C-alpha positions in Angstrom: -34.2 -11.7 44.8 -35.8 -8.2 43.3 -36.0 -7.9 39.8 -33.0 -5.1 40.0 -31.1 -7.5 41.3 -31.1 -10.3 39.0 -31.1 -8.0 36.0 -27.6 -6.8 37.7 -26.6 -10.4 38.3 -27.1 -11.2 34.4 -25.0 -8.0 33.0 -22.1 -9.2 35.4 -22.4 -13.0 34.1 -22.4 -11.7 30.3 -19.5 -8.7 31.1 -16.7 -11.4 29.6 -18.6 -12.0 26.5 -19.3 -8.3 26.2 -15.4 -7.6 26.6 -14.8 -10.2 23.8 -17.3 -8.7 21.4 -15.7 -5.4 22.0 -12.2 -6.6 21.3 -13.3 -8.2 18.4 -14.9 -5.2 17.0 -11.6 -3.0 17.6 -9.5 -5.9 15.6 -12.0 -5.6 13.0 -12.0 -1.5 12.8 -7.9 -2.2 12.9 -8.1 -4.3 9.9 -9.9 -2.0 8.0 -7.7 0.7 9.0 -4.9 -0.9 7.5 -2.8 -1.4 11.0 0.9 -1.8 10.1 2.8 -4.4 11.7 6.4 -5.1 11.8 7.4 -7.8 9.8 8.8 -10.1 12.3 5.4 -10.1 13.5 3.4 -9.8 10.4 0.9 -12.8 11.0 -2.5 -12.0 10.1 -5.9 -10.5 11.0 -8.4 -13.4 11.4 -11.3 -12.7 8.7 -13.9 -15.4 9.3 -12.9 -17.7 6.8 -9.5 -17.6 7.7 -6.3 -15.7 7.7 -6.1 -12.4 5.7 -3.0 -10.6 4.8 -1.3 -8.0 7.1 0.4 -4.6 5.9 4.0 -4.5 5.8 5.8 -2.0 7.9 7.1 0.5 5.1 10.1 1.1 7.7 11.2 -2.5 6.7 11.0 -1.5 2.9 13.5 0.0 0.8 12.8 2.0 -2.7 15.0 2.9 -5.9 14.0 3.9 -9.2 15.9 3.4 -12.6 14.9 6.9 -13.6 14.3 10.0 -10.7 13.2 13.7 -11.9 16.0 16.1 -10.3 15.0 17.6 -7.1 14.2 21.6 -6.9 15.5 22.3 -3.2 14.8 25.9 -3.3 10.6 24.9 -3.8 11.8 21.8 -1.2 10.9 19.3 -4.2 12.1 16.0 -3.9 10.7 13.1 -6.3 12.4 9.9 -4.5 10.8 6.9 -5.2 11.0 6.3 -1.2 8.4 9.2 -1.3 6.0 6.2 -2.2 6.2 4.9 1.2 5.5 7.9 3.3 1.8 8.2 3.5 1.6 11.4 2.0 -0.3 12.6 -0.9 1.4 15.5 -1.6 4.8 13.9 -2.1 5.5 11.3 -5.1 7.8 9.7 -7.5 8.5 11.1 -10.7 10.5 9.8 -13.7 12.8 12.5 -15.5 11.0 12.3 -18.8 9.0 9.3 -20.3 8.5 6.4 -17.8 8.1 3.7 -20.4 10.6 0.9 -19.8 11.7 2.6 -16.1 10.9 0.4 -13.2 10.5 1.4 -9.2 12.0 -1.4 -7.4 11.1 -2.2 -3.4 13.5 -4.5 -1.8 12.6 -6.3 1.6 14.3 -6.9 4.9 13.5 -10.5 4.6 11.6 -12.4 2.2 8.0 -12.3 2.3 4.7 -13.6 0.2 3.2 -10.5 -1.5 -0.8 -11.2 -1.7 -1.6 -7.8 -3.0 -0.2 -4.1 -2.9 -2.4 -0.8 -2.9 -1.5 2.1 -4.8 -2.2 5.9 -5.0 -1.3 6.5 -9.0 -0.2 9.5 -10.4 0.7 13.0 -8.8 -2.6 13.3 -6.2 -1.3 16.1 -4.0 -4.0 18.0 -6.4 -6.5 17.4 -9.3 -3.9 20.0 -11.5 -1.0 18.1 -10.7 -2.6 14.7 -11.3 -3.5 15.8 -14.8 -0.7 17.3 -15.4 1.9 14.5 -14.9 1.8 10.9 -16.6 0.6 8.2 -14.8 1.1 4.7 -14.7 -1.1 2.2 -17.1 0.4 -1.3 -17.9 3.4 -2.6 -16.0 4.9 -5.8 -15.5 5.5 -6.9 -11.7 8.6 -8.6 -11.2 9.4 -10.7 -7.9 12.0 -13.7 -7.2 8.8 -16.1 -7.9 8.4 -14.7 -11.5 6.5 -11.6 -13.7 3.1 -10.9 -14.5 1.4 -8.2 -16.1 -1.2 -5.9 -14.5 -3.0 -2.4 -15.6 -3.5 0.3 -13.4 -6.8 2.8 -13.2 -6.6 6.2 -14.0 -7.5 7.2 -10.8 -5.9 9.3 -7.9 -7.7 7.0 -5.7 -6.5 4.2 -3.5 -6.6 0.7 -6.0 -5.7 -2.8 -5.5 -3.4 -5.0 -7.4 -3.7 -8.8 -6.8 0.0 -10.2 -7.2 0.1 -13.3 -5.0 3.7 -14.1 -5.3 5.7 -16.6 -3.7 8.5 -15.8 -1.2 10.3 -12.7 -2.8 13.2 -10.7 -1.2 12.0 -7.4 -3.8 9.2 -6.6 -5.9 9.5 -4.3 -9.3 7.3 -2.1 -11.1 8.4 -2.0 -14.7 6.4 0.5 -16.3 5.2 -0.9 -20.1 2.9 2.4 -20.8 1.5 5.4 -19.3 -1.7 7.7 -19.6 -0.1 11.0 -20.6 0.1 14.0 -18.8 -1.5 17.3 -20.3 1.7 19.1 -19.5 4.4 17.1 -18.4 6.3 13.6 -19.8 7.2 12.6 -16.4 5.6 10.0 -14.5 4.1 10.3 -10.7 3.1 7.3 -8.2 2.3 8.6 -4.9 1.7 5.9 -2.7 2.3 2.0 -2.3 1.3 -0.2 0.5 2.2 -4.1 0.5 0.1 -6.7 2.1 1.7 -10.0 3.0 0.5 -13.4 3.2 1.8 -15.6 6.4 
């Protein structure tokens, strides 16, 4: 057998390993990108040291709030709590006035274990909107498993808040204090993601 044939044979022998390596790479990229998985299939990404949380499909979550700024239909501006689930930085939930003592409440189709949430604080559609509106600071995270204090960073970048709840059918963010806005008393929250454990 000549050298060329030998090299070709070695390539075909290694092809299954190359395919496996490529599949592993695609899986890792998907995990880093935050691939959404349906609740009935929300297993895990295999992260080397065991099982990693998976992002909960937002279509399986309902959102309400105890205070919501009135919509402006002419300007096509709406401030519903469900805006925090739409993966759109141009929309947000806004409270009607101060949000201290108010809550944003999320309910799930079935009980899940929340490992962490990831949020975009404030009204992140522009630098001006972020500064003008108040942002969430101290909160109480309330689930069926209990309550725990947490603090949000004053940033329009995605941030991670560890939760590590037991099984729960809901998660409430009760706002205890805010970072004041320069123009409005309204408090905003742009996005939230729920990452669940198996």
